[in-house]
C-alpha positions in Angstrom: -172.9 -18.9 -190.6 -171.1 -16.2 -188.6 -170.2 -12.9 -190.0 -166.5 -11.7 -190.1 -165.5 -9.2 -187.4 -166.8 -5.8 -188.0 -169.3 -6.7 -190.6 -172.1 -5.9 -188.4 -171.2 -2.1 -188.4 -172.9 0.2 -191.0 -170.7 1.9 -193.4 -169.6 5.5 -192.6 -171.6 8.3 -194.0 -171.7 12.1 -193.6 -173.7 13.5 -190.7 -176.6 15.7 -192.0 -176.9 19.3 -190.6 -179.6 20.2 -188.3 -180.5 23.0 -186.1 -179.4 22.8 -182.4 -181.8 21.6 -179.8 -183.0 24.3 -177.4 -184.6 23.5 -174.2 -186.9 26.1 -172.8 -187.4 26.9 -169.1 -184.1 25.5 -168.0 -183.2 27.2 -164.7 -179.8 25.7 -164.2 -177.9 26.5 -167.3 -174.7 28.4 -167.3 -175.9 30.7 -170.1 -178.5 32.4 -167.6 -175.5 33.4 -165.2 -173.8 34.9 -168.1 -176.8 36.9 -169.4 -177.6 38.1 -165.8 -174.1 38.8 -164.6 -175.0 42.1 -162.9 -177.8 40.3 -160.7 -175.4 37.5 -159.8 -172.8 40.1 -158.6 -175.4 42.1 -156.8 -176.7 39.0 -155.0 -173.1 37.9 -153.9 -172.4 41.4 -152.6 -175.7 41.4 -150.6 -174.9 37.9 -149.0 -171.5 39.1 -148.2 -172.6 42.2 -146.6 -175.0 40.2 -144.5 -172.4 37.8 -143.5 -170.2 40.6 -142.4 -172.9 42.4 -140.5 -173.8 39.1 -138.7 -170.1 38.5 -137.7 -169.5 42.0 -136.5 -169.3 42.7 -132.7 -172.2 44.9 -131.2 -170.0 47.6 -130.1 -168.6 47.9 -133.6 -172.1 48.6 -134.8 -172.6 51.4 -132.5 -169.2 53.0 -133.2 -170.1 53.1 -136.9 -173.4 54.7 -136.2 -175.2 51.6 -137.7 -178.9 51.9 -137.2 -179.2 48.3 -136.1 -176.8 48.4 -133.0 -177.8 48.2 -129.4 -179.0 51.9 -129.2 -181.5 51.3 -131.9 -182.8 48.2 -130.2 -183.2 50.1 -126.9 -185.0 53.0 -128.8 -187.3 50.3 -130.5 -188.1 48.6 -127.1 -189.0 52.1 -125.6 -191.3 52.8 -128.5 -193.0 49.5 -128.0 -193.7 50.3 -124.2 -190.4 49.1 -122.7 -188.0 51.2 -120.7 -187.4 54.7 -122.0 -183.8 55.1 -123.4 -182.1 58.3 -124.7 -179.9 57.8 -127.9 -176.3 58.6 -126.9 -174.8 61.6 -128.5 -171.0 61.9 -129.0 -169.4 63.9 -126.2 -168.7 67.5 -127.1 -165.1 68.3 -127.4 -163.4 71.3 -125.6 -160.0 72.7 -125.7 -158.1 72.2 -122.4 -154.7 73.9 -121.6 -152.4 71.5 -119.9 -149.2 72.0 -118.0 -146.9 69.0 -118.7 -144.0 68.6 -116.1 -141.3 67.7 -118.7 -140.8 70.7 -121.1 -138.6 68.7 -123.4 -141.3 66.1 -124.0 -143.7 69.0 -125.0 -141.1 70.2 -127.7 -141.7 66.7 -129.4 -145.5 67.5 -129.9 -147.1 68.8 -133.0 -150.7 69.8 -133.5 -152.7 66.6 -134.7 -150.7 64.4 -132.6 -152.6 62.0 -130.2 -151.4 61.5 -126.7 -152.2 59.9 -123.5 -151.9 62.1 -120.4 -150.7 60.4 -117.2 -150.9 61.9 -113.7 -148.1 60.8 -111.3 -149.0 61.4 -107.6 -146.0 62.5 -105.4 -146.2 60.8 -102.1 -143.7 59.8 -99.4 -144.3 56.0 -100.2 -143.6 56.2 -103.9 -146.6 57.5 -105.7 -149.3 56.2 -108.1 -149.5 56.8 -111.8 -152.9 56.7 -113.7 -154.0 57.6 -117.0 -156.2 60.7 -117.0 -156.9 61.2 -120.7 -156.6 58.6 -123.6 -156.2 59.6 -127.2 -156.5 63.4 -126.7 -155.6 65.4 -129.8 -152.9 68.1 -129.6 -154.5 71.3 -131.1 -151.7 73.8 -130.1 -148.3 73.9 -128.6 -147.6 77.5 -127.4 -143.9 78.7 -127.4 -142.2 78.5 -124.0 -142.3 81.7 -121.9 -138.9 83.4 -121.2 -137.7 82.6 -117.7 -140.2 80.1 -117.0 -137.7 78.0 -115.4 -138.5 74.3 -114.6 -142.3 74.9 -114.5 -142.9 72.5 -117.3 -144.6 73.5 -120.6 -148.1 74.2 -121.8 -150.0 72.1 -124.4 -153.5 72.5 -125.6 -155.5 69.5 -126.0 -158.9 68.7 -127.5 -160.9 66.4 -125.1 -164.5 65.6 -124.1 -165.8 68.0 -121.3 -165.7 65.3 -118.7 -161.9 64.5 -119.4 -161.1 68.2 -119.3 -162.6 68.4 -115.8 -160.4 65.3 -114.8 -157.2 66.9 -116.4 -157.9 70.2 -114.5 -158.2 68.2 -111.2 -155.2 65.9 -111.8 -153.1 69.1 -112.8 -153.6 70.7 -109.4 -152.5 67.6 -107.3 -150.0 65.7 -109.5 -147.3 66.1 -112.1 -148.6 65.4 -115.7 -146.8 63.6 -118.4 -147.7 62.5 -122.0 -147.1 59.5 -124.1 -147.3 59.8 -127.8 -149.3 57.3 -129.8 
């Protein structure tokens, strides 16, 4: 004879208390990450730093002085018997007094400003303009001399030695102008 529906289910009882089951040696549990949060953060930062270094262009490494840039690679190859290469040193800065043709433009300048210096050649056919110095830092703007007339105005710039030589040569043959950054 068949049983009525639901008769095969045992009667309900209270569940007895028991200690939780702990599995030892589990490597993938979330509790481990919580316990070693500092290690997880450090590993994440290390992976991020490696990814950023791998994605950076080579010139950026050299500009920051990174030891693994192209200069270090050349030095390592010379140590291994490759062609000798000298590590590049930053160019020494010198101060160069420059006479700018437009005195009103010089009055706009303040020490610490960055400027490009442009030489405008005066020729019968029109003239060429070329950039003689890029990103030169203004160190001093002397006051204008009394009775200087239309001779322009003086400004003192901090530039690499090679740029100072170009500025002196261009100042002798062309009118100089500046553009502010």
